[in-house]
RODO-2510 file (C-alpha; in nm, 4 decimals, decimal comma):
residues 445
     n   res          X          Y          Z
     1     m     3,2754     1,0230     0,4875
     2     k     2,9841     1,1263     0,7054
     3     a     2,6622     1,2319     0,5365
     4     p     2,5314     1,5856     0,5889
     5     g     2,1987     1,6554     0,7533
     6     p     2,0066     1,8596     1,0080
     7     g     2,0739     1,8485     1,3800
     8     l     1,8292     1,6731     1,6089
     9     f     1,6511     1,9871     1,7313
    10     q     1,6329     2,1272     1,3783
    11     f     1,4804     1,7978     1,2651
    12     i     1,2245     1,7917     1,5480
    13     r     1,1300     2,1552     1,4914
    14     g     1,1114     2,1105     1,1140
    15     v     0,8888     1,8022     1,1351
    16     k     0,6611     1,9773     1,3838
    17     q     0,6280     2,2856     1,1639
    18     r     0,6189     2,1306     0,8180
    19     g     0,5325     1,7665     0,8722
    20     f     0,7686     1,4744     0,8069
    21     l     0,7028     1,4523     0,4326
    22     e     0,7587     1,8185     0,3470
    23     f     1,0562     1,8583     0,5814
    24     a     1,2307     1,5525     0,4323
    25     g     1,1868     1,7039     0,0866
    26     k     1,3373     2,0324     0,2034
    27     q     1,6419     1,8480     0,3410
    28     w     1,6807     1,6576     0,0133
    29     r     1,6874     1,9827    -0,1828
    30     e     1,9424     2,1302     0,0597
    31     h     2,1735     1,8312     0,1171
    32     g     2,1351     1,6093    -0,1899
    33     d     2,0526     1,2421    -0,2409
    34     v     2,1991     1,1182     0,0895
    35     f     2,1520     1,2880     0,4255
    36     k     2,1182     1,1711     0,7839
    37     v     1,9644     1,2543     1,1183
    38     d     2,1067     1,1249     1,4478
    39     i     1,8365     1,0603     1,7063
    40     g     2,0166     0,9586     2,0216
    41     r     2,2077     0,6417     1,9375
    42     r     1,9971     0,5788     1,6271
    43     t     2,0812     0,7103     1,2821
    44     l     1,8258     0,7711     1,0079
    45     m     1,9853     0,7672     0,6607
    46     f     1,7679     0,9187     0,3866
    47     v     1,8575     0,8007     0,0348
    48     m     1,6780     0,9232    -0,2770
    49     h     1,8832     0,8198    -0,5824
    50     p     1,7734     0,5149    -0,7878
    51     d     2,1259     0,3696    -0,7600
    52     a     2,0816     0,3632    -0,3813
    53     v     1,7431     0,1935    -0,4210
    54     e     1,9127    -0,0769    -0,6287
    55     r     2,2012    -0,1151    -0,3822
    56     v     1,9839    -0,1540    -0,0719
    57     n     1,7185    -0,3760    -0,2304
    58     l     1,9257    -0,5844    -0,4676
    59     s     2,3029    -0,5748    -0,5163
    60     h     2,3930    -0,5324    -0,1442
    61     r     2,0710    -0,6614     0,0072
    62     q     2,2646    -0,8920     0,2417
    63     n     2,3630    -0,5747     0,4321
    64     y     1,9992    -0,4765     0,4937
    65     d     1,6995    -0,6384     0,6584
    66     k     1,3813    -0,5623     0,8501
    67     r     1,4950    -0,5430     1,2107
    68     a     1,4293    -0,2873     1,4864
    69     s     1,2423    -0,0449     1,2598
    70     y     0,9607    -0,2984     1,2275
    71     d     0,9289    -0,3925     1,5955
    72     s     0,6111    -0,1883     1,6499
    73     v     0,4470    -0,3310     1,3372
    74     r     0,5348    -0,6841     1,4532
    75     k     0,4147    -0,6276     1,8058
    76     y     0,0963    -0,4329     1,7478
    77     l    -0,0247    -0,5185     1,3993
    78     i     0,0813    -0,8211     1,1953
    79     g     0,3123    -1,0402     1,4005
    80     d     0,5494    -1,2431     1,1837
    81     g     0,3672    -1,2004     0,8534
    82     l     0,5609    -1,1519     0,5307
    83     v     0,5898    -0,7755     0,5693
    84     t     0,7869    -0,8024     0,8940
    85     s     0,9490    -1,1478     0,8997
    86     s     1,3132    -1,1982     0,8093
    87     g     1,5774    -1,4638     0,7568
    88     e     1,4774    -1,8248     0,7041
    89     l     1,1177    -1,7681     0,8177
    90     w     1,0677    -1,5030     0,5502
    91     r     1,2308    -1,7168     0,2797
    92     r     1,0120    -2,0155     0,3636
    93     q     0,6895    -1,8140     0,3803
    94     r     0,7655    -1,6209     0,0633
    95     k     0,8304    -1,9433    -0,1256
    96     l     0,5048    -2,0925     0,0013
    97     m     0,2945    -1,7904    -0,0864
    98     a     0,4533    -1,6580    -0,4066
    99     p     0,2564    -1,8855    -0,6461
   100     f    -0,0713    -1,7391    -0,5183
   101     f     0,0275    -1,3846    -0,6167
   102     t     0,1760    -1,4221    -0,9642
   103     p    -0,0037    -1,2389    -1,2496
   104     k    -0,1616    -1,5735    -1,3417
   105     g    -0,2384    -1,6648    -0,9812
   106     i    -0,4350    -1,3481    -0,9067
   107     q    -0,6494    -1,3741    -1,2214
   108     t    -0,8764    -1,6071    -1,0274
   109     y    -0,9911    -1,3016    -0,8281
   110     a    -1,0760    -1,0813    -1,1276
   111     d    -1,4406    -1,1888    -1,1438
   112     l    -1,4799    -1,1274    -0,7703
   113     m    -1,3379    -0,7759    -0,8138
   114     i    -1,5743    -0,7080    -1,1042
   115     r    -1,8750    -0,8402    -0,9120
   116     d    -1,8007    -0,6327    -0,6021
   117     t    -1,7331    -0,3185    -0,8045
   118     a    -2,0683    -0,3659    -0,9827
   119     r    -2,2344    -0,3360    -0,6404
   120     l    -2,0475    -0,0108    -0,5802
   121     v    -2,1657     0,1133    -0,9202
   122     e    -2,5231     0,0565    -0,8009
   123     r    -2,4534     0,2511    -0,4819
   124     w    -2,2948     0,5372    -0,6747
   125     q    -2,5954     0,5566    -0,9066
   126     g    -2,8030     0,6483    -0,6027
   127     l    -2,5454     0,8993    -0,4832
   128     a    -2,5302     1,0600    -0,8273
   129     a    -2,9086     1,0885    -0,8470
   130     a    -2,9220     1,2525    -0,5036
   131     g    -2,6235     1,4816    -0,5638
   132     t    -2,4838     1,3699    -0,2282
   133     e    -2,1288     1,4667    -0,1330
   134     v    -1,9239     1,1712    -0,0078
   135     e    -1,5844     1,1163     0,1497
   136     i    -1,4147     0,9300    -0,1325
   137     a    -1,1505     0,7719     0,0940
   138     e    -1,4273     0,5962     0,2886
   139     e    -1,5830     0,4716    -0,0340
   140     m    -1,2533     0,3285    -0,1543
   141     t    -1,1592     0,1782     0,1825
   142     f    -1,4859    -0,0098     0,2055
   143     i    -1,4713    -0,1557    -0,1469
   144     t    -1,1094    -0,2695    -0,1125
   145     a    -1,1809    -0,4177     0,2322
   146     s    -1,4794    -0,6026     0,0886
   147     i    -1,2758    -0,7431    -0,2006
   148     i    -0,9827    -0,8650     0,0086
   149     l    -1,2067    -1,0216     0,2754
   150     k    -1,3952    -1,2150     0,0092
   151     a    -1,0734    -1,3125    -0,1687
   152     m    -0,9223    -1,4293     0,1597
   153     f    -1,2097    -1,5737     0,3594
   154     s    -1,5130    -1,5834     0,1267
   155     t    -1,6716    -1,3352     0,3695
   156     e    -1,9935    -1,1934     0,2302
   157     t    -2,1835    -1,0225     0,5148
   158     m    -2,1701    -0,6431     0,5279
   159     e    -2,1548    -0,6486     0,9076
   160     s    -1,8398    -0,8611     0,9173
   161     i    -1,6755    -0,6479     0,6466
   162     h    -1,7469    -0,3268     0,8396
   163     q    -1,6250    -0,4804     1,1648
   164     m    -1,2966    -0,6067     1,0213
   165     k    -1,2322    -0,2840     0,8273
   166     d    -1,2887    -0,0686     1,1343
   167     a    -1,0903    -0,2957     1,3669
   168     v    -0,7863    -0,3147     1,1395
   169     g    -0,8101     0,0610     1,0849
   170     t    -0,7912     0,1078     1,4622
   171     m    -0,4886    -0,1225     1,4818
   172     i    -0,3099     0,0622     1,1988
   173     s    -0,3713     0,4016     1,3600
   174     f    -0,2518     0,2752     1,6990
   175     t     0,0633     0,1249     1,5472
   176     d     0,1430     0,4483     1,3602
   177     t     0,1360     0,6435     1,6872
   178     k     0,3435     0,3795     1,8678
   179     m     0,6239     0,4247     1,6157
   180     t     0,6844     0,7813     1,7312
   181     g     0,7213     0,9353     2,0745
   182     v     0,6776     0,7868     2,4211
   183     h     0,3489     0,6153     2,5084
   184     l     0,1977     0,4425     2,8079
   185     p     0,2218     0,0595     2,8085
   186     l    -0,0763    -0,1469     2,7010
   187     w    -0,1668    -0,2536     3,0542
   188     v    -0,2539     0,1075     3,1413
   189     p    -0,6323     0,1289     3,0774
   190     t    -0,6400     0,4442     2,8661
   191     s    -0,9273     0,4789     2,6206
   192     r    -0,6848     0,4440     2,3286
   193     n    -0,5284     0,1272     2,4717
   194     r    -0,8703    -0,0249     2,5417
   195     k    -0,9916     0,0538     2,1909
   196     y    -0,6795    -0,1040     2,0382
   197     l    -0,7024    -0,4175     2,2552
   198     a    -1,0700    -0,4641     2,1675
   199     a    -0,9915    -0,4278     1,7950
   200     r    -0,7011    -0,6744     1,8151
   201     e    -0,9172    -0,9246     2,0033
   202     l    -1,1927    -0,8976     1,7409
   203     v    -0,9512    -0,9512     1,4512
   204     n    -0,7658    -1,2413     1,6148
   205     r    -1,0879    -1,4065     1,7299
   206     s    -1,2492    -1,3706     1,3863
   207     i    -0,9540    -1,5192     1,1996
   208     t    -0,9007    -1,7985     1,4517
   209     s    -1,2706    -1,8869     1,4256
   210     l    -1,2557    -1,8892     1,0437
   211     i    -0,9558    -2,1242     1,0500
   212     a    -1,1273    -2,3548     1,3007
   213     q    -1,4471    -2,3638     1,0948
   214     r    -1,2482    -2,4426     0,7830
   215     r    -1,0646    -2,7300     0,9564
   216     a    -1,3954    -2,8712     1,0792
   217     t    -1,5195    -2,8956     0,7192
   218     d    -1,4263    -3,1638     0,4681
   219     e    -1,1364    -3,0259     0,2627
   220     a    -1,3205    -3,1131    -0,0583
   221     n    -1,5797    -2,8508     0,0370
   222     w    -1,3370    -2,5694     0,1162
   223     p    -1,3902    -2,2547    -0,0953
   224     d    -1,1113    -2,1622    -0,3354
   225     d    -0,9981    -1,8566    -0,1405
   226     l    -0,6608    -1,7464    -0,0079
   227     l    -0,7158    -1,8980     0,3367
   228     s    -0,7744    -2,2418     0,1836
   229     r    -0,4619    -2,2047    -0,0282
   230     l    -0,2531    -2,1072     0,2754
   231     m    -0,3923    -2,3977     0,4774
   232     k    -0,3171    -2,6468     0,2000
   233     a     0,0351    -2,5145     0,1328
   234     r     0,3222    -2,7407     0,2375
   235     d     0,6909    -2,6675     0,2814
   236     e     0,8804    -2,8413    -0,0017
   237     e     1,1601    -2,9590     0,2268
   238     t     0,9701    -3,0626     0,5398
   239     g     0,6202    -3,1238     0,4058
   240     q     0,4878    -2,9231     0,7009
   241     p     0,1925    -2,6816     0,6808
   242     m     0,1918    -2,3320     0,8276
   243     s     0,1431    -2,3124     1,2027
   244     e    -0,1809    -2,1681     1,3396
   245     s    -0,0035    -1,8511     1,4520
   246     l     0,1521    -1,7979     1,1089
   247     l    -0,1817    -1,8566     0,9369
   248     r    -0,3278    -1,5844     1,1568
   249     d    -0,0340    -1,3468     1,1014
   250     e    -0,0323    -1,3952     0,7241
   251     s    -0,4095    -1,3470     0,7127
   252     i    -0,3863    -1,0171     0,9013
   253     t    -0,0916    -0,9133     0,6829
   254     a    -0,2804    -0,9869     0,3620
   255     f    -0,5843    -0,7923     0,4818
   256     f    -0,3783    -0,4971     0,6023
   257     a    -0,1612    -0,4811     0,2900
   258     g    -0,4419    -0,5850     0,0564
   259     h    -0,6858    -0,3039     0,1221
   260     e    -0,5226    -0,0065     0,2958
   261     t    -0,2694     0,0806     0,0250
   262     t    -0,5016     0,0114    -0,2699
   263     a    -0,7742     0,2218    -0,1081
   264     r    -0,5322     0,5126    -0,0875
   265     t    -0,4159     0,4623    -0,4450
   266     m    -0,7745     0,4764    -0,5676
   267     t    -0,8535     0,7785    -0,3506
   268     f    -0,5586     0,9655    -0,4994
   269     t    -0,6666     0,8516    -0,8471
   270     w    -0,9989     1,0349    -0,8196
   271     y    -0,8210     1,3469    -0,7007
   272     a    -0,5733     1,3271    -0,9915
   273     l    -0,8493     1,2815    -1,2483
   274     a    -1,0524     1,5717    -1,1087
   275     a    -0,7413     1,7914    -1,1182
   276     n    -0,6456     1,6835    -1,4726
   277     p    -0,9572     1,6959    -1,6939
   278     k    -0,7669     1,6249    -2,0173
   279     v    -0,6454     1,2947    -1,8700
   280     t    -1,0024     1,2154    -1,7649
   281     e    -1,1282     1,2904    -2,1156
   282     r    -0,8735     1,0573    -2,2720
   283     l    -0,9520     0,7843    -2,0168
   284     h    -1,3225     0,8112    -2,0977
   285     e    -1,2472     0,7915    -2,4693
   286     e    -1,0568     0,4648    -2,4227
   287     i    -1,3246     0,3105    -2,2012
   288     d    -1,6067     0,4152    -2,4336
   289     r    -1,4208     0,2825    -2,7396
   290     v    -1,3524    -0,0576    -2,5843
   291     l    -1,6644    -0,1141    -2,3747
   292     g    -1,9306     0,1222    -2,5008
   293     d    -2,2209     0,0643    -2,2637
   294     r    -2,1583    -0,3038    -2,1876
   295     p    -2,0154    -0,4365    -1,8594
   296     l    -1,6434    -0,5000    -1,8170
   297     a    -1,5128    -0,8556    -1,8535
   298     a    -1,1703    -0,9564    -1,7249
   299     e    -1,0350    -1,0148    -2,0765
   300     d    -1,1178    -0,6523    -2,1697
   301     l    -0,8452    -0,5174    -1,9410
   302     r    -0,5729    -0,5937    -2,1967
   303     q    -0,7475    -0,3510    -2,4342
   304     l    -0,7492    -0,0723    -2,1734
   305     p    -0,3797     0,0187    -2,1349
   306     y    -0,4291     0,3907    -2,0761
   307     a    -0,6354     0,3180    -1,7641
   308     l    -0,3439     0,1164    -1,6245
   309     q    -0,1057     0,3979    -1,7188
   310     v    -0,3206     0,6323    -1,5084
   311     v    -0,2865     0,3965    -1,2102
   312     k     0,0911     0,3760    -1,2536
   313     e     0,1197     0,7540    -1,2673
   314     v    -0,0848     0,7843    -0,9478
   315     l     0,1562     0,5382    -0,7846
   316     r     0,4431     0,7556    -0,9029
   317     l     0,3213     1,0929    -0,7775
   318     y     0,1240     0,9681    -0,4763
   319     p     0,2711     0,6365    -0,3553
   320     a     0,0745     0,5034    -0,0580
   321     a     0,4043     0,4289     0,1190
   322     p     0,6084     0,7489     0,0636
   323     f     0,8953     0,5998     0,2675
   324     y     0,9939     0,2474     0,3647
   325     v     1,2806     0,1320     0,5858
   326     r     1,5633    -0,1172     0,5680
   327     d     1,7901    -0,1651     0,8702
   328     a     2,1650    -0,1865     0,8070
   329     v     2,2911    -0,5103     0,9627
   330     a     2,6490    -0,4217     0,8656
   331     g     2,8325    -0,1036     0,7750
   332     d     2,8127     0,0107     0,4117
   333     k     2,8616     0,3113     0,1869
   334     i     2,5892     0,4759    -0,0196
   335     g     2,6776     0,7532    -0,2601
   336     g     3,0208     0,7748    -0,0986
   337     f     2,8756     0,8291     0,2509
   338     d     2,9143     0,5951     0,5494
   339     v     2,6122     0,3910     0,6589
   340     p     2,6786     0,2673     1,0148
   341     a     2,5566    -0,0743     1,1243
   342     g     2,2170    -0,0376     1,2895
   343     a     2,1176     0,2668     1,0859
   344     a     1,7613     0,2855     0,9584
   345     v     1,7870     0,3514     0,5840
   346     m     1,4857     0,5520     0,4661
   347     l     1,4084     0,4850     0,0999
   348     s     1,1547     0,7203    -0,0532
   349     p     0,9372     0,6332    -0,3510
   350     y     0,7766     0,9758    -0,3065
   351     y     1,0990     1,1660    -0,3750
   352     t     1,2793     0,9160    -0,6006
   353     h     0,9690     0,9416    -0,8208
   354     r     1,0264     1,3191    -0,8344
   355     h     1,4001     1,3069    -0,9016
   356     p     1,4652     1,5613    -1,1789
   357     q     1,7514     1,3566    -1,3266
   358     f     1,5102     1,0742    -1,4100
   359     w     1,1713     1,2400    -1,4592
   360     d     1,0879     1,5269    -1,6943
   361     d     0,8611     1,7841    -1,5283
   362     p     0,8319     1,5492    -1,2280
   363     e     0,5393     1,7266    -1,0578
   364     a     0,3170     1,6992    -1,3665
   365     f     0,0589     1,4202    -1,3856
   366     d     0,1388     1,2491    -1,7164
   367     p     0,0202     0,8900    -1,7796
   368     d     0,2119     0,8889    -2,1091
   369     r     0,5269     0,8270    -1,9039
   370     w     0,4061     0,4660    -1,8975
   371     t     0,4187     0,3774    -2,2637
   372     r     0,6324     0,0681    -2,3193
   373     e     0,9063     0,2642    -2,4940
   374     r     0,9425     0,5246    -2,2186
   375     e     0,9378     0,2600    -1,9450
   376     k     1,2201     0,0664    -2,1119
   377     a     1,4345     0,3796    -2,1403
   378     r     1,4096     0,4622    -1,7686
   379     h     1,6430     0,3642    -1,4836
   380     d     1,5180     0,0300    -1,3472
   381     h     1,4914     0,1660    -0,9923
   382     a     1,3627     0,5179    -1,0541
   383     y     1,0174     0,3744    -0,9771
   384     h     0,9547     0,1575    -0,6711
   385     p     0,6051     0,2094    -0,5266
   386     f     0,5993    -0,1534    -0,4057
   387     a     0,9678    -0,1549    -0,2962
   388     a     1,2087    -0,3627    -0,5085
   389     g     1,4253    -0,6735    -0,5240
   390     p     1,3387    -1,0017    -0,3495
   391     r     1,1308    -0,8137    -0,0910
   392     v     0,9101    -0,6379    -0,3418
   393     c     0,5510    -0,6375    -0,2134
   394     i     0,4041    -0,9804    -0,2881
   395     g     0,0612    -0,8257    -0,3461
   396     n     0,1663    -0,5803    -0,6182
   397     n    -0,0048    -0,7746    -0,8981
   398     f    -0,3263    -0,8062    -0,6938
   399     s    -0,3259    -0,4326    -0,6228
   400     l    -0,2661    -0,3336    -0,9868
   401     l    -0,5415    -0,5650    -1,1105
   402     e    -0,7865    -0,4376    -0,8481
   403     s    -0,7050    -0,0727    -0,9215
   404     h    -0,7417    -0,1322    -1,2954
   405     v    -1,0856    -0,2914    -1,2482
   406     l    -1,2113    -0,0242    -1,0069
   407     l    -1,0948     0,2628    -1,2254
   408     v    -1,2440     0,1282    -1,5483
   409     m    -1,5805     0,0284    -1,4047
   410     l    -1,6350     0,3462    -1,2036
   411     a    -1,4998     0,5850    -1,4680
   412     q    -1,7247     0,4189    -1,7265
   413     r    -2,0304     0,5488    -1,5390
   414     f    -1,9200     0,8397    -1,3209
   415     t    -1,7073     1,1516    -1,2918
   416     p    -1,6379     1,2415    -0,9268
   417     r    -1,6068     1,6175    -0,8826
   418     l    -1,4101     1,8044    -0,6189
   419     r    -1,5757     2,0418    -0,3765
   420     p    -1,5280     2,3971    -0,5137
   421     g    -1,2145     2,5552    -0,3709
   422     y    -1,0734     2,2256    -0,2436
   423     v    -0,6940     2,2232    -0,1982
   424     p    -0,5333     1,8918    -0,0902
   425     q    -0,3300     1,8782     0,2306
   426     w    -0,0839     1,5925     0,1830
   427     i     0,0378     1,4338     0,5051
   428     m     0,2358     1,1286     0,6044
   429     e     0,1281     0,9187     0,9027
   430     g     0,2974     0,5908     0,8175
   431     t     0,1212     0,6041     0,4809
   432     l     0,0434     0,8973     0,2536
   433     g    -0,2872     1,0640     0,3259
   434     l    -0,4987     1,3752     0,2841
   435     g    -0,5253     1,5684     0,6078
   436     n    -0,8448     1,7370     0,4916
   437     g    -0,9993     1,4256     0,3367
   438     l    -1,1334     1,4119    -0,0172
   439     p    -1,4965     1,5320    -0,0331
   440     m    -1,6409     1,4745    -0,3790
   441     t    -1,9764     1,4705    -0,5542
   442     i    -2,0491     1,1708    -0,7777
   443     a    -2,1729     1,2859    -1,1185
   444     a    -2,3225     1,0378    -1,3645
   445     r    -2,1720     1,0459    -1,7127
***
């Protein structure tokens, strides 16, 4: 049975008028948990039900992979890193890298996160004293870029952090636009093409230089960062290390995935807290009870569960990746509807997380959804902000730890306040964003 859905021109007009995110939600309400759009020879299948999330990511995962839908990301952003690789290459790389990203493995970075956030606390003290309005997304992007660059490369200079953050931001923006519409090839010297090529050259040159410098140093003197761990890793079967190109691709992937999404999560966290003062009050009560006026230590995080519940609820209502794609490599059925081979299956954390069959009052911001009892009672795949199954985001534990640290340390000292009259304009350009930014004033507690 063929799935329902809008015609091509209705889809194009709807996306133009409403934006992709809002129009997809409208179609979901009209057509149900499975609907499709045919774009030429390509079919987009939108699936919202948790059972479909489980089928695509787990029970029938052999029918789905990352193929044509990821070509632009491979070509213009991260090459054959974990996010885009498939088949045997992905299995080998995942096995090599998984030990570095377990809950135990990422604890080694907790002190780095605390140290870097303490520097941001100092900066915010000045902003609070001056009453200066800031763009909170910029604040969060810089701190997460700083943390991941230090965790990966032991990079400490502000200049190099700014350069890498800006260059990767340019590459992400360019890749987002390449995924839609028709664009001139890279050899045409448009200003956008030149800016992208310069950013890509800077990133590739910087990482290649870091790898070369590391190889020129006695291994006993290598810092204990992610690059050293990747360089030392050996395939269990062949004993071979990663190739130079894979080291570069995985480094870019880790930086891209390790700061962009967490920065957005933290940006949306400050909006959610400003919009929900009772949640903020309860968060402050927990932090004050556990820490008082003393600095956070990594072992304190276990005593701060409500702060983590706040992060999880932000990831529910405002997932940084509101959609992700799996390409059907063989025909299948989802919810009784045909999925043709080659279809791009659009899974949506944004709308699955709002499914009224699985979430009470789904639009409400309620961190109490994340008590242990309520989590256990919920459908296993009603929540998938980091995807699910074997291809769940390898950096999910790193991101949760970083978000937990940032929230506790900043909320201990400050209460960011929205500009009077501010109304968020949620948009989707690859990732979830705020079309009108997030201007806030930092108030000291």
